[in-house]
Z-matrix of the N, CA and C atoms (Angstrom, degrees):
N
C 1 1.450
C 2 1.520 1 109.60
N 3 1.317 2 115.18 1 140.51
C 4 1.448 3 122.18 2 179.24
C 5 1.533 4 110.22 3 -78.45
N 6 1.318 5 117.24 4 154.70
C 7 1.459 6 121.03 5 178.85
C 8 1.521 7 111.10 6 -61.29
N 9 1.353 8 115.90 7 -36.30
C 10 1.464 9 121.21 8 174.99
C 11 1.522 10 108.98 9 -116.02
N 12 1.310 11 116.33 10 142.31
C 13 1.466 12 121.29 11 176.05
C 14 1.522 13 109.76 12 -65.59
N 15 1.326 14 116.01 13 -43.10
C 16 1.456 15 122.32 14 177.65
C 17 1.520 16 109.23 15 -142.27
N 18 1.318 17 114.03 16 145.66
C 19 1.451 18 121.33 17 -177.83
C 20 1.531 19 107.16 18 -129.34
N 21 1.331 20 118.05 19 119.46
C 22 1.459 21 122.65 20 179.27
C 23 1.518 22 109.23 21 -101.66
N 24 1.325 23 115.42 22 129.29
C 25 1.455 24 121.89 23 175.95
C 26 1.523 25 108.66 24 -116.19
N 27 1.329 26 116.77 25 122.85
C 28 1.458 27 123.81 26 177.92
C 29 1.517 28 109.37 27 -102.18
N 30 1.328 29 116.79 28 125.11
C 31 1.459 30 119.51 29 172.08
C 32 1.526 31 107.35 30 -69.77
N 33 1.319 32 116.34 31 124.33
C 34 1.466 33 121.32 32 176.69
C 35 1.534 34 110.38 33 -122.87
N 36 1.326 35 115.53 34 18.95
C 37 1.457 36 120.96 35 -178.33
C 38 1.526 37 111.24 36 -58.96
N 39 1.330 38 115.76 37 136.79
C 40 1.462 39 121.81 38 177.73
C 41 1.519 40 108.76 39 -124.67
N 42 1.321 41 116.54 40 109.75
C 43 1.455 42 121.00 41 176.44
C 44 1.529 43 108.55 42 -84.75
N 45 1.332 44 116.16 43 157.58
C 46 1.472 45 118.94 44 179.31
C 47 1.530 46 111.32 45 -68.94
N 48 1.326 47 115.38 46 158.48
C 49 1.468 48 121.19 47 175.28
C 50 1.524 49 108.94 48 -54.04
N 51 1.329 50 115.80 49 139.26
C 52 1.456 51 120.41 50 178.35
C 53 1.513 52 114.58 51 84.17
N 54 1.331 53 118.45 52 3.05
C 55 1.468 54 121.27 53 179.70
C 56 1.525 55 109.82 54 -63.79
N 57 1.317 56 116.03 55 155.82
C 58 1.467 57 121.86 56 -179.12
C 59 1.514 58 112.92 57 -71.84
N 60 1.306 59 117.25 58 -18.22
C 61 1.463 60 121.20 59 -177.05
C 62 1.527 61 110.01 60 -123.99
N 63 1.328 62 116.71 61 153.16
C 64 1.475 63 119.24 62 175.61
C 65 1.520 64 110.98 63 -71.43
N 66 1.314 65 115.90 64 171.57
C 67 1.465 66 122.21 65 179.30
C 68 1.515 67 110.47 66 -130.92
N 69 1.323 68 115.96 67 135.91
C 70 1.464 69 119.60 68 174.55
C 71 1.526 70 110.48 69 -62.34
N 72 1.325 71 116.32 70 -33.43
C 73 1.457 72 120.62 71 179.71
C 74 1.519 73 113.11 72 -60.58
N 75 1.331 74 117.93 73 -26.33
C 76 1.462 75 121.97 74 177.63
C 77 1.523 76 111.86 75 -73.76
N 78 1.310 77 116.61 76 -10.07
C 79 1.479 78 122.05 77 -179.87
C 80 1.527 79 111.04 78 -105.97
N 81 1.323 80 116.47 79 25.92
C 82 1.470 81 122.60 80 178.65
C 83 1.529 82 113.00 81 60.73
N 84 1.324 83 117.08 82 32.10
C 85 1.468 84 119.58 83 -177.06
C 86 1.533 85 112.62 84 -63.96
N 87 1.321 86 118.40 85 -31.23
C 88 1.475 87 119.46 86 178.33
C 89 1.528 88 110.35 87 -66.20
N 90 1.328 89 116.87 88 -40.78
C 91 1.462 90 120.65 89 178.08
C 92 1.537 91 110.83 90 -68.80
N 93 1.325 92 116.44 91 -36.56
C 94 1.464 93 120.51 92 178.31
C 95 1.534 94 110.67 93 -67.11
N 96 1.334 95 116.35 94 -38.38
C 97 1.468 96 120.49 95 175.64
C 98 1.526 97 109.95 96 -62.19
N 99 1.321 98 116.63 97 -44.70
C 100 1.466 99 120.67 98 178.98
C 101 1.525 100 110.52 99 -61.10
N 102 1.320 101 116.99 100 -39.01
C 103 1.463 102 120.76 101 177.89
C 104 1.527 103 110.62 102 -61.89
N 105 1.331 104 117.31 103 -48.32
C 106 1.471 105 120.57 104 -179.41
C 107 1.520 106 110.44 105 -63.89
N 108 1.306 107 116.98 106 -42.09
C 109 1.468 108 120.51 107 179.29
C 110 1.534 109 110.37 108 -57.96
N 111 1.321 110 116.42 109 -45.32
C 112 1.470 111 120.67 110 179.19
C 113 1.527 112 111.37 111 -65.59
N 114 1.335 113 117.52 112 -43.69
C 115 1.476 114 121.15 113 -179.55
C 116 1.530 115 111.31 114 -64.59
N 117 1.321 116 116.94 115 -41.76
C 118 1.465 117 120.82 116 178.58
C 119 1.534 118 109.64 117 -61.17
N 120 1.314 119 116.05 118 -41.13
C 121 1.469 120 120.37 119 177.64
C 122 1.529 121 110.92 120 -66.00
N 123 1.345 122 117.16 121 -46.28
C 124 1.470 123 121.42 122 179.25
C 125 1.521 124 112.27 123 -58.63
N 126 1.324 125 116.56 124 -35.70
C 127 1.463 126 121.71 125 -178.32
C 128 1.527 127 113.29 126 -83.01
N 129 1.328 128 116.86 127 0.38
C 130 1.463 129 120.66 128 179.63
C 131 1.517 130 113.75 129 72.69
N 132 1.333 131 116.50 130 23.98
C 133 1.465 132 120.89 131 -178.74
C 134 1.522 133 113.00 132 -96.77
N 135 1.328 134 118.13 133 -7.38
C 136 1.463 135 122.23 134 -174.73
C 137 1.514 136 111.45 135 -86.72
N 138 1.319 137 115.09 136 153.15
C 139 1.456 138 120.47 137 172.77
C 140 1.510 139 113.43 138 116.13
N 141 1.314 140 114.88 139 174.60
C 142 1.466 141 121.64 140 -178.26
C 143 1.525 142 110.44 141 -54.05
N 144 1.323 143 115.01 142 134.78
C 145 1.453 144 120.77 143 -179.84
C 146 1.513 145 113.67 144 80.11
N 147 1.317 146 116.80 145 -0.49
C 148 1.465 147 120.54 146 -177.79
C 149 1.529 148 110.20 147 -123.54
N 150 1.324 149 117.69 148 -121.91
C 151 1.461 150 122.13 149 -173.00
C 152 1.520 151 110.61 150 -117.60
N 153 1.323 152 115.28 151 141.46
C 154 1.463 153 122.61 152 175.51
C 155 1.525 154 108.04 153 -125.46
N 156 1.336 155 116.89 154 135.92
C 157 1.461 156 122.35 155 179.10
C 158 1.520 157 108.21 156 -116.37
N 159 1.336 158 116.54 157 123.86
C 160 1.451 159 121.61 158 -175.88
C 161 1.518 160 113.35 159 -130.53
N 162 1.320 161 114.13 160 158.84
C 163 1.460 162 123.28 161 170.63
C 164 1.516 163 107.93 162 -85.35
N 165 1.315 164 115.55 163 142.72
C 166 1.466 165 120.79 164 173.20
C 167 1.518 166 107.86 165 -128.68
N 168 1.301 167 115.15 166 156.09
C 169 1.453 168 119.79 167 169.82
C 170 1.519 169 107.38 168 -74.07
N 171 1.303 170 117.33 169 -157.85
C 172 1.456 171 121.59 170 -176.71
C 173 1.521 172 110.98 171 -60.03
N 174 1.331 173 115.17 172 126.86
C 175 1.465 174 121.73 173 175.29
C 176 1.528 175 110.52 174 -99.41
N 177 1.321 176 116.86 175 4.92
C 178 1.466 177 125.51 176 172.13
C 179 1.528 178 114.06 177 65.68
N 180 1.348 179 115.74 178 32.11
C 181 1.469 180 119.65 179 176.60
C 182 1.528 181 111.06 180 -133.50
N 183 1.310 182 117.17 181 23.87
C 184 1.467 183 121.95 182 -174.37
C 185 1.520 184 113.29 183 -61.72
N 186 1.328 185 118.03 184 -25.13
C 187 1.463 186 120.31 185 178.55
C 188 1.521 187 112.07 186 -65.09
N 189 1.322 188 116.88 187 -17.80
C 190 1.463 189 121.99 188 -177.92
C 191 1.524 190 111.65 189 -98.06
N 192 1.313 191 117.14 190 13.98
C 193 1.455 192 121.50 191 -179.65
C 194 1.510 193 110.18 192 97.54
N 195 1.334 194 118.02 193 173.97
C 196 1.457 195 119.14 194 177.60
C 197 1.522 196 108.53 195 -58.04
N 198 1.319 197 116.35 196 141.94
C 199 1.461 198 117.84 197 -175.12
C 200 1.522 199 112.41 198 -134.93
N 201 1.326 200 112.15 199 157.84
C 202 1.456 201 121.58 200 171.10
C 203 1.516 202 106.90 201 -142.86
N 204 1.315 203 115.82 202 157.38
C 205 1.456 204 121.18 203 177.75
C 206 1.525 205 108.50 204 -129.68
N 207 1.324 206 115.66 205 140.76
C 208 1.457 207 122.44 206 178.52
C 209 1.521 208 107.62 207 -107.27
N 210 1.323 209 116.68 208 118.65
C 211 1.465 210 122.07 209 175.10
C 212 1.513 211 109.07 210 -111.76
N 213 1.315 212 120.24 211 150.69
C 214 1.465 213 126.85 212 8.13
C 215 1.522 214 113.77 213 -82.82
N 216 1.320 215 118.44 214 6.37
C 217 1.459 216 122.11 215 -174.83
C 218 1.526 217 112.77 216 -66.48
N 219 1.336 218 116.74 217 -28.25
C 220 1.458 219 120.42 218 -178.51
C 221 1.520 220 112.55 219 69.10
N 222 1.325 221 116.92 220 31.32
C 223 1.459 222 121.98 221 179.66
C 224 1.524 223 108.53 222 -101.81
N 225 1.322 224 115.34 223 125.89
C 226 1.461 225 123.11 224 -179.99
C 227 1.525 226 109.49 225 -102.80
N 228 1.322 227 115.46 226 136.66
C 229 1.465 228 121.41 227 179.13
C 230 1.511 229 110.67 228 -128.20
N 231 1.337 230 114.29 229 153.77
C 232 1.450 231 121.85 230 163.50
C 233 1.526 232 106.34 231 -114.54
N 234 1.314 233 116.70 232 167.15
C 235 1.469 234 120.69 233 -177.29
C 236 1.514 235 108.97 234 -157.80
N 237 1.318 236 114.68 235 158.61
C 238 1.458 237 120.30 236 178.60
C 239 1.522 238 110.96 237 -114.33
N 240 1.334 239 116.21 238 -40.23
C 241 1.457 240 119.40 239 -172.91
C 242 1.534 241 111.03 240 -149.66
N 243 1.311 242 115.29 241 -176.51
C 244 1.463 243 120.89 242 -178.52
C 245 1.526 244 112.10 243 -63.94
N 246 1.334 245 117.96 244 -30.79
C 247 1.467 246 120.30 245 176.96
C 248 1.527 247 110.80 246 -61.28
N 249 1.339 248 116.63 247 -42.63
C 250 1.473 249 120.17 248 176.59
C 251 1.527 250 110.28 249 -61.25
N 252 1.315 251 115.75 250 -43.07
C 253 1.471 252 119.70 251 -178.72
C 254 1.519 253 111.48 252 -67.97
N 255 1.324 254 117.26 253 -38.01
C 256 1.470 255 119.96 254 175.42
C 257 1.520 256 110.69 255 -60.87
N 258 1.329 257 116.67 256 -38.29
C 259 1.460 258 120.40 257 178.62
C 260 1.529 259 110.84 258 -66.15
N 261 1.321 260 117.42 259 -40.35
C 262 1.465 261 120.84 260 177.12
C 263 1.526 262 110.00 261 -63.61
N 264 1.318 263 116.84 262 -44.79
C 265 1.464 264 120.44 263 179.30
C 266 1.523 265 110.65 264 -59.09
N 267 1.328 266 116.17 265 -52.80
C 268 1.462 267 119.94 266 -176.21
C 269 1.526 268 112.06 267 -66.07
N 270 1.315 269 116.28 268 -50.84
C 271 1.459 270 119.66 269 -174.86
C 272 1.522 271 112.36 270 -72.92
N 273 1.325 272 117.25 271 -51.52
C 274 1.464 273 119.57 272 -173.53
C 275 1.527 274 112.88 273 -81.20
N 276 1.326 275 116.48 274 -50.57
C 277 1.465 276 118.94 275 -174.04
C 278 1.524 277 112.80 276 -78.11
N 279 1.316 278 118.13 277 -37.14
C 280 1.465 279 121.36 278 -177.49
C 281 1.529 280 111.25 279 -89.49
N 282 1.341 281 116.37 280 -49.51
C 283 1.466 282 120.46 281 -173.79
C 284 1.531 283 113.96 282 -96.24
N 285 1.334 284 117.14 283 -4.00
C 286 1.471 285 122.36 284 -179.80
C 287 1.537 286 111.43 285 58.04
N 288 1.331 287 115.75 286 41.05
C 289 1.466 288 122.19 287 -178.79
C 290 1.527 289 108.51 288 -126.97
N 291 1.332 290 116.65 289 123.66
C 292 1.459 291 122.16 290 -178.22
C 293 1.527 292 110.27 291 -66.66
N 294 1.328 293 116.50 292 140.21
C 295 1.464 294 122.77 293 176.67
C 296 1.531 295 106.84 294 -91.57
N 297 1.307 296 116.05 295 92.07
C 298 1.463 297 121.51 296 -173.14
C 299 1.528 298 112.70 297 -60.42
N 300 1.322 299 118.74 298 -35.93
C 301 1.464 300 119.95 299 -176.61
C 302 1.532 301 112.69 300 -66.95
N 303 1.327 302 117.69 301 -21.08
C 304 1.461 303 121.89 302 179.71
C 305 1.526 304 113.00 303 -106.38
N 306 1.316 305 116.20 304 -4.44
C 307 1.472 306 121.32 305 -175.89
C 308 1.529 307 110.66 306 -72.92
N 309 1.324 308 114.61 307 135.24
C 310 1.472 309 120.54 308 172.91
C 311 1.521 310 107.94 309 -86.64
N 312 1.333 311 117.70 310 153.68
C 313 1.458 312 119.58 311 179.62
C 314 1.532 313 111.45 312 -63.49
N 315 1.327 314 115.29 313 148.61
C 316 1.471 315 119.67 314 178.64
C 317 1.516 316 111.99 315 -69.73
N 318 1.321 317 116.62 316 -41.14
C 319 1.466 318 120.97 317 -177.66
C 320 1.521 319 109.95 318 -86.37
N 321 1.326 320 117.00 319 147.69
C 322 1.470 321 119.94 320 175.24
C 323 1.520 322 110.63 321 -58.22
N 324 1.303 323 116.13 322 147.98
C 325 1.460 324 121.09 323 177.94
C 326 1.532 325 108.65 324 -61.51
N 327 1.318 326 115.15 325 135.71
C 328 1.466 327 120.08 326 -179.39
C 329 1.516 328 113.23 327 92.74
N 330 1.327 329 117.70 328 -1.39
C 331 1.470 330 119.63 329 179.74
C 332 1.516 331 110.37 330 -100.38
């Protein structure tokens, strides 16, 4: 058994202005991570044996919008706002049901 049931990693990478690629950090991903971390704690889902929410550097999917990944499930999501994140929390973390409308493809684009 893993120390955490699920581990969420939020890309918060911020590239400099004029970079060739977009950045999740430009989409307020650090603030969105903080929101999820607080909500997970409020819902009593945080802690050993439960859910952990972390910051990650570049997860190399910034072209697909701000992203997060849930392990060990290996499910990648994009999101726009707190409503999207609330849906991920409720559906994926509480009900163990993937939010297909926010799910990123498993395979790299072009494969």
